[in-house]
N, C-alpha and C positions, 0 to 999 in steps of 0.2 A: 504493501498500501504505500501510494506517495506522502511524504511530508509536507506540511504547508508552513510557512512562517520564517524560513531561513535554512541554512545550510549545517550542517553538522548536527551537534546536539544541542541540547536549549532551544532550539525553535530560533525566534530572532531577539531573545533577550540580549545576548552579548554585544549582538551586531549593532543595535541601537546606541550603545554608550561607544562602542568604535567609530562611529559616525560623527556622533559630539565632539568627540575628540578630536577627530579630523576637520569639524568644521572650525572647532576652537583655536587649531594650528593654522588654518588658511587664514583665519583673522587676524592672528598673531603674526603672520608673513606680510598679511597686507598693510598693516600698521607698520612693518619696520621698513618696507618697499615706501611709503609715502613719508617716512621718516627720511629714509635715505635721500629719496628725491628733493625733499625741501632742504637739505643739509648741501645739497649739490647746487640748488638754486641761491642760495646763501653764501656758497663759498666764492671768494675771490681770488683771481690769480692774476700776476702781472708781468708782461714780456718787456723786456728794456731792450735799447739799442743805443749806438754812438754813446757807450759810456755813461748810461743812465739819461742822454740829454731827451729821447723819447720813449715814454712809458704808455702803454697800452693795457688796460685791465678788461678781464672779462669774467664770466660768473662760470661755475661748475657745469652750468648746461650749454655752455660756449654761447651766451649772450654778451655783446658788446656793451660795456660798462663806460668807459671811460679812456680818454686820452688827454696825457700831458706831454706838452711842449716847451721844453726849456727854450728861452730867447737864442741863446747861442748856437741852436740849431737852426735858426729861420736865416737864411741867405737867400735874398732876393735874385741873386745871381744864380743860385744854384737851389733851385724848387727840386727837380730829379734827385738830389740827395734826401731832402725831406720824404719825399715820397717813398725812397729806398728806405729810411729809417722807420718810418711809419709801419712800412709791410713788414720790415724785419721783427720789430716791437709784435705786432700783430699776429703773426706766426708764431712768435716764441710763445705768446700769452694761450695761444689755441693748442698747442701741445702741453703747457702744462694742465689745461681745462681738461684734456682728452686723459691724460694721466689720471687726474683725481676720477675721471670716471670708470676709468679700469681697473681703480683699486676700490670702487664703490661695490657694496652687495648687489646692487642694479646689475652691474656688469656681471658678476658671478650668476644671476638667474638670467639672463640675455635680455633683459627689457628695458634695455637703454641703450 
């Protein structure tokens, strides 16, 4: 005769508890993921170039936050140099942000 209500011994009694534990674990994991994402959003990394003449800051989620350019970096006769300094600083900042992401719990879960 077939049994209803679960697998193995005890019907569905033990299965319900396991499901509840799984749900609690899932909720805990969701909370940890949300916290990790918030930490990345609030994290700031800065890339510099030209000996600190140009600094670019981005968030851990790679959003542009700010740029600082010291007056000595500005030469009206050589705008291309300033563009290169900004590009180099931005690239460095984005590399640092990527390192934050790779070291975050979100990367291990493959969700970011």
